[in-house]
C-alpha positions, 0 to 999 in steps of 0.5 A: 247228463245232470238231472235238471227239471226246474230252471230259474231265470233272472235278468240283472243290470240295466235293461236292454231290448231283447231281454224278453226274447231271451226269457221266451226262448228259455221258457220254450226250449225248457218246456220242450225238454219237459223242464219247468221254468221259474221266473225270479223277479228283479235280478237276484232280489228274486232270491230274497223273499219267498213270494218274488218268483212265478212259474213261466210256461209257454202261454206266459211268454206268448207275445213278448218277443217284440216287447222291450224291457223285461217281464221279470224286472231288473236292478243294477243296485249292487253286488249280493256278495258285498252287503247284508239285506233286510228280509222278512226273516231278519237281517241276512247275508245277501249271497247266503240268502240267495243260495238258501232260497235257491234250494228252498225253491228246489231249483236245479239250475239258473239262467242268469241274463245280464252284463259284466257285473251280473255275470261276475256275480253269477260266476261267484255263485257258480263257484259256490256250487250253483249250476248256472249259465250266463247270457250276455246282455248290454246295449254297450257291447262291451262284454269280452268273449262275444262278438255281439250282445243283444240290445246293441243293434237296437241302440245303434239303430235308434241312435242312427235315426236320431242323428239323421233327424239332427242333421236336418235341424243342424243344417237348417240353422247352420249349427254344430250339434253334439249328440251324447250316446251311452256305452259307459267306458266303451265307444261301440255305440258312438262309433257305429251310430256315428259312422252309420249316421254320417257324423263329422266327429266321433269321440270315444273313451278309447281315444282321448280327444283334443278339442282344438283338433275337433274345432279345426275339423268344424272350421274346415267344413265351414270353409268347404261350404258345409256350414253345420257339423254333427259330433257324436260323443260317447258318455265315457269320452274324455279329453287328453289328460282328463277324466270322463264327465260324471253326473254322480259319483259312486256311492254305496251300492251304486256305481258312478253315473257317466254323463254330461260330456255333450254339454261340456263339449258343446260349450267349449266348441262354441267358444273355439269356433264361434258357431252356435252349438247345441247338445242332445243327450239320447240317454235311456231312449236307447234302451227302450222300444222293440228290439231289431230283428237282429237282436230278436234272433240273437236273443232267441239263439242265446236263450235256447243255447243256454238251456242246451248247455244246462242240460248237457252239464256245461255250467259256469259258462256264458253263451257267446256269439262266435259268428256264425255259431252260438258257443259256450265260453267259461265265465272265468275267462270274461269276468273283470274284463271290458271289451273296448275298441282296439286301436287297429279296428277296421271301423276306426280305419273306415271312419278315418278314411271317410274324413271323420275326426276322432279328436286325436 
């Protein structure tokens, strides 16, 4: 059993409902094992300067279970292994500075909460000798090795509610409404919210779409007397032979920003169908608000299990949901991979059985 009495915890990448629930679980579980927890601010940036951390005890995390966002802050600016940084002590290698501060803070282990990019960084730090455990976080549900990530259920619930509301106005005006949801290069949010919300068309990155086939589905609905249609489009959806729509190209430490597909699809569908068409982008609304009960439970279980793994010496692993259990899987098995919707996935078959067009 390793001698661990001081654990650092950080949140990296985009925010997701349930981050605070994980932090709370880590602090409470560690405290009950007589371990001190140090909260590191703004992801790995908290290991740059001496004043970007604070002690967290059970009193500090009281009441945050139901709160969205993260009390520690986060950033998805870039990879510590790729560029130097300016610190109060001069220009330093970012990753080397993180290791240096880790030892200066007298940490014995880390809990790194983040998505695929953050977990890949964590794996490199583990290879450099830092004892750590990762916790998978993303509303996109695209991390390999776990059936669910916390934040996904909350995002789907919000998107479904938005689709319900858009049904009302679409039907009133006999319009087509294209709803753009997040998900990056995976269509989990679009598929689940689309099926739950009764969408007529669902466009996902895994199945390039043909807009003429989408238009045909809308014409068929008109012919049967349903004079409105709802199209749910994942931000990474792309036409056959085309590319995903970007708001901004990758630049420096920033990755490319997906977005704009709803406006593109809406404009083209209006021409193809002759129907008045509108687009709605749900955007960062999907990241905000209180986590659902499912996400609170999953996040809490993840945080508690992460502390267990550290105390038993299982490092360089990620906690994962393998229903009904929370297990540890090696980070080496999941980094550099994306969990996309498989072509034989049962929810895809369900959508098709319901008459939903996938644009193929």
